[in-house]
C-alpha positions as CSV (number, residue, x, y, z in Angstrom):
1,X,0.0,0.0,0.0
2,X,1.2,3.5,-0.8
3,X,1.7,5.7,2.3
4,X,1.8,9.4,2.7
5,X,5.5,9.1,3.3
6,X,5.8,7.6,-0.2
7,X,3.9,10.5,-1.7
8,X,6.1,13.0,0.2
9,X,9.2,11.1,-1.1
10,X,8.0,11.3,-4.7
11,X,7.1,15.0,-4.4
12,X,10.5,15.8,-2.9
13,X,12.3,14.0,-5.6
14,X,10.5,16.0,-8.3
15,X,11.7,19.3,-6.7
16,X,15.3,18.3,-5.7
17,X,18.3,18.3,-8.0
18,X,19.9,15.3,-6.2
19,X,19.1,12.5,-3.7
20,X,21.0,14.4,-1.0
21,X,18.9,17.5,-1.6
22,X,15.7,15.5,-1.4
23,X,16.9,13.9,1.8
24,X,17.6,17.4,3.4
25,X,14.1,18.5,2.4
26,X,12.6,15.5,4.2
27,X,15.0,15.6,7.1
28,X,16.3,12.1,6.6
29,X,19.8,10.8,5.6
30,X,20.6,10.0,1.9
31,X,21.0,6.2,2.6
32,X,17.6,6.1,4.4
33,X,16.0,7.9,1.5
34,X,17.7,5.7,-1.1
35,X,16.3,2.6,0.8
36,X,12.8,4.1,0.8
37,X,13.0,4.8,-2.9
38,X,14.1,1.2,-3.7
39,X,11.2,-0.2,-1.6
40,X,8.7,2.1,-3.3
41,X,10.0,1.1,-6.7
42,X,9.7,-2.6,-5.8
43,X,6.2,-2.1,-4.6
44,X,5.2,-0.4,-7.8
45,X,7.2,-2.7,-10.0
46,X,8.8,0.1,-12.0
47,X,11.8,2.5,-11.9
48,X,10.9,6.0,-10.7
49,X,14.4,7.6,-11.0
50,X,17.9,7.3,-12.3
51,X,20.5,8.5,-9.9
52,X,24.3,9.1,-9.9
53,X,26.5,10.5,-7.2
54,X,25.6,14.1,-8.0
55,X,22.4,14.1,-10.0
56,X,18.9,12.5,-9.9
57,X,16.5,12.4,-12.8
58,X,12.9,11.1,-12.7
59,X,11.9,8.6,-15.4
60,X,8.6,9.3,-17.3
61,X,6.8,7.0,-14.9
62,X,8.5,8.8,-12.0
63,X,7.4,12.2,-13.2
64,X,3.8,11.0,-13.5
65,X,3.9,9.4,-10.1
66,X,5.4,12.6,-8.6
67,X,2.8,14.8,-10.1
68,X,0.0,12.6,-8.9
69,X,1.6,12.5,-5.4
70,X,1.9,16.3,-5.2
71,X,-1.8,16.6,-6.2
72,X,-2.9,14.1,-3.6
73,X,-0.8,15.7,-0.9
74,X,-2.3,19.1,-1.7
75,X,-5.8,17.6,-1.4
76,X,-5.0,15.9,1.9
77,X,-3.5,19.1,3.3
78,X,-6.5,21.1,2.2
79,X,-9.0,18.5,3.5
80,X,-9.5,20.2,7.0
81,X,-10.4,23.4,5.3
82,X,-13.3,21.8,3.4
83,X,-15.0,21.0,6.7
84,X,-14.5,24.4,8.2
85,X,-17.9,25.8,7.2
86,X,-18.6,27.5,10.5
87,X,-15.1,27.8,11.8
88,X,-13.3,29.8,9.2
89,X,-10.0,30.0,11.1
90,X,-7.0,29.0,9.0
91,X,-5.0,26.0,10.0
92,X,-2.3,23.8,8.5
93,X,1.2,24.7,7.2
94,X,2.0,27.6,4.9
95,X,5.4,27.6,3.3
96,X,6.9,30.8,1.9
97,X,10.2,31.2,0.1
98,X,11.9,34.6,-0.2
99,X,15.3,36.2,-0.9
100,X,17.6,36.7,2.1
101,X,17.7,40.5,2.4
102,X,14.0,41.4,1.8
103,X,12.8,38.2,3.4
104,X,14.7,38.9,6.7
105,X,14.2,42.7,6.9
106,X,10.8,43.3,5.4
107,X,8.8,40.1,4.9
108,X,9.5,38.5,8.3
109,X,7.9,41.4,10.3
110,X,4.8,41.2,8.1
111,X,4.5,37.5,8.6
112,X,4.7,38.0,12.3
113,X,1.6,40.2,12.0
114,X,0.0,37.6,9.8
115,X,0.7,34.8,12.3
116,X,-1.0,36.8,15.1
117,X,-4.1,37.1,12.9
118,X,-4.1,33.3,12.3
119,X,-2.8,31.6,15.4
120,X,-3.7,28.1,14.3
121,X,-1.6,28.5,11.1
122,X,1.9,27.1,11.0
123,X,4.2,29.4,9.0
124,X,7.5,28.3,7.5
125,X,9.7,31.0,5.9
126,X,12.6,29.7,3.8
127,X,15.2,32.3,2.9
128,X,17.2,31.4,-0.3
129,X,19.5,33.1,-2.7
130,X,17.2,32.3,-5.7
131,X,13.7,31.5,-4.3
132,X,12.4,31.6,-7.9
133,X,12.5,29.4,-9.9
134,X,14.1,27.2,-7.2
135,X,10.9,27.1,-5.3
136,X,10.9,23.4,-4.1
137,X,7.8,22.8,-2.0
138,X,6.9,26.4,-1.3
139,X,3.2,27.4,-1.4
140,X,4.1,31.0,-2.3
141,X,7.3,32.7,-3.4
142,X,8.3,36.3,-2.9
143,X,10.6,37.5,-5.8
144,X,12.4,40.8,-6.4
145,X,12.8,41.6,-10.0
146,X,11.3,40.5,-13.3
147,X,9.6,37.1,-13.5
148,X,10.2,35.0,-16.6
149,X,8.6,31.8,-17.7
150,X,6.3,31.2,-14.8
151,X,3.2,29.1,-14.8
152,X,2.2,30.6,-11.4
153,X,0.3,33.9,-11.0
154,X,2.6,36.9,-10.3
155,X,1.1,39.6,-8.2
156,X,3.1,42.8,-7.9
157,X,3.0,43.9,-4.2
158,X,5.1,47.1,-4.6
159,X,7.1,49.0,-7.1
160,X,10.8,49.0,-6.4
161,X,13.2,51.3,-8.3
162,X,16.9,50.6,-8.4
163,X,19.0,53.6,-7.2
164,X,22.7,54.2,-8.0
165,X,24.4,55.3,-4.8
166,X,27.8,56.0,-3.3
167,X,29.1,57.3,0.0
168,X,29.9,61.0,0.5
169,X,33.5,60.1,1.1
170,X,33.8,58.2,-2.2
171,X,32.2,61.1,-4.2
172,X,34.6,63.6,-2.5
173,X,37.5,61.5,-3.5
174,X,36.5,60.5,-7.0
175,X,33.9,63.0,-8.1
176,X,30.2,62.6,-8.9
177,X,29.3,61.1,-12.3
178,X,27.1,63.3,-14.3
179,X,26.1,60.7,-17.0
180,X,26.0,56.9,-17.0
181,X,29.0,56.6,-19.4
182,X,31.2,58.1,-16.7
183,X,30.7,55.0,-14.6
184,X,33.3,53.3,-16.8
185,X,36.0,55.3,-14.9
186,X,34.5,54.6,-11.5
187,X,34.7,51.6,-9.1
188,X,31.3,49.8,-9.3
189,X,29.9,47.2,-7.0
190,X,27.7,44.5,-8.6
191,X,25.2,42.1,-7.0
192,X,24.9,38.6,-8.5
193,X,21.2,37.6,-8.1
194,X,18.4,35.8,-10.0
195,X,20.7,34.5,-12.7
196,X,20.6,38.0,-14.2
197,X,23.4,39.6,-16.4
198,X,24.4,41.7,-13.4
199,X,27.2,43.6,-15.1
200,X,24.9,44.9,-17.9
201,X,23.1,48.0,-16.5
202,X,20.1,49.3,-18.4
203,X,19.0,52.9,-18.0
204,X,16.9,55.6,-19.6
205,X,16.8,59.4,-19.3
206,X,13.8,60.6,-17.5
207,X,11.5,63.0,-19.5
208,X,12.7,66.6,-19.5
209,X,16.4,65.8,-19.6
210,X,18.6,67.7,-22.1
211,X,21.5,65.2,-22.5
212,X,19.4,62.5,-24.3
213,X,16.1,62.0,-26.0
214,X,13.5,61.5,-23.3
215,X,12.7,57.8,-22.8
216,X,15.8,56.6,-24.8
217,X,17.0,53.3,-23.3
218,X,20.7,52.5,-23.2
219,X,22.9,49.8,-21.8
220,X,26.4,49.8,-20.2
221,X,28.7,46.9,-19.5
222,X,30.2,47.4,-16.1
223,X,33.6,45.9,-15.0
224,X,32.9,45.4,-11.3
225,X,35.5,46.3,-8.7
226,X,33.6,44.2,-6.2
227,X,31.0,41.4,-6.7
228,X,28.8,39.7,-4.2
229,X,25.6,37.6,-4.1
230,X,24.4,39.5,-1.0
231,X,22.7,42.9,-1.5
232,X,23.3,44.0,2.1
233,X,27.0,43.3,1.7
234,X,27.1,45.4,-1.4
235,X,25.4,48.3,0.3
236,X,27.8,48.1,3.3
237,X,30.7,48.2,0.9
238,X,29.3,51.3,-0.8
239,X,28.7,52.9,2.6
240,X,32.4,52.2,3.4
241,X,33.5,54.2,0.3
242,X,34.5,51.3,-1.9
243,X,32.4,52.3,-4.9
244,X,29.0,52.9,-6.5
245,X,26.3,50.4,-6.1
246,X,23.0,49.9,-8.0
247,X,20.7,48.8,-5.2
248,X,17.0,48.3,-4.6
249,X,15.1,51.4,-3.4
250,X,13.7,49.4,-0.4
251,X,17.2,48.8,0.9
252,X,19.0,52.0,-0.2
253,X,16.4,54.6,0.9
254,X,17.1,54.3,4.6
255,X,20.9,54.7,4.0
256,X,20.2,57.8,1.8
257,X,18.0,59.2,4.5
258,X,20.6,58.9,7.2
259,X,23.4,60.2,4.9
260,X,25.6,57.2,4.7
261,X,24.8,57.0,1.0
262,X,24.0,59.6,-1.6
263,X,21.9,58.9,-4.7
264,X,23.6,59.9,-7.9
265,X,22.3,60.1,-11.5
266,X,18.8,60.6,-10.1
267,X,17.6,62.0,-13.5
268,X,18.3,58.6,-15.0
269,X,16.1,55.6,-14.4
270,X,17.6,52.2,-14.1
271,X,15.7,48.9,-14.6
272,X,13.2,48.4,-11.7
273,X,12.9,45.3,-9.5
274,X,9.3,45.0,-8.4
275,X,8.4,43.1,-5.3
276,X,6.3,40.2,-6.6
277,X,4.4,37.4,-4.9
278,X,4.1,34.2,-7.0
279,X,1.2,31.9,-6.1
280,X,-0.4,28.9,-7.8
281,X,-3.3,29.4,-10.2
282,X,-6.6,29.9,-8.5
283,X,-7.5,26.2,-9.2
284,X,-4.6,25.0,-7.1
285,X,-4.6,27.8,-4.5
286,X,-5.5,27.0,-0.9
287,X,-7.4,29.3,1.4
288,X,-4.1,29.8,3.3
289,X,-2.3,31.1,0.2
290,X,-5.3,33.3,-0.8
291,X,-5.3,34.9,2.7
292,X,-1.6,35.5,2.6
293,X,-1.9,37.1,-0.9
294,X,-4.7,39.4,0.3
295,X,-2.7,40.4,3.5
296,X,0.5,41.1,1.6
297,X,-1.3,43.1,-1.1
298,X,-2.7,45.3,1.7
299,X,0.5,45.5,3.7
300,X,3.7,45.0,1.6
301,X,3.3,48.2,-0.5
302,X,3.9,50.4,2.5
303,X,6.6,48.1,3.8
304,X,8.6,48.2,0.6
305,X,9.5,51.8,0.8
């Protein structure tokens, strides 16, 4: 007989790049998971996956079984909600994935408020370098930037411009650039995130500028003096006078307000990075996810600035 643990195993294998990653997601050891997989395959009489030391791939039969398993698990988890006709309080587990910086500084306080509103709900916040598309078993994913090739519904929670900033000390020592092309002679700090081409900066002159046709979009290839995958680290480097950084408004605005950073080239607009929540289509969306979406749509806009 197929157990819930078997369903969870198949669903985890579909989301994980390797057997060890699936084992971590299920909080078991790789040998124990490998044994469970062999027993499941023996019970079904077919091979669900091919695995090597570093990689795991599902067979066509494995992909079908994993999809059915995920659907069954979703139905089982949502079953209590179907009986809550009079008691509309949310229960169960809600898993949210988010990037480290925004998730820690902005989303976590909002989720604390959401948890107080729904005390029977178990919240799980998973902070990752690339929460999308590496969503694993998340019920909702918060993403900063443009979303590409998503079968989920993307709801923009807040606009989020990117500001070019430097410390007052850096600008005194090296001068303030007056046009984007001057950045080629400056030290620039780049942030590696979301598999973007982070050294190619896109910008356009805001309407009313005299140096370029209003709305003209240009690109500039930056040779970074410093490169990191952590936006907070990049901002700290800029505050310490190590160069100019192109950083999300939600993170840079406070530093600009306290004077540790100065916004430069403010009459040029760089590509924005909207704060977006990705959720399943309405057909596959639970009441928990719908409640989270409504809460964040009402709350995150003010929290993003």
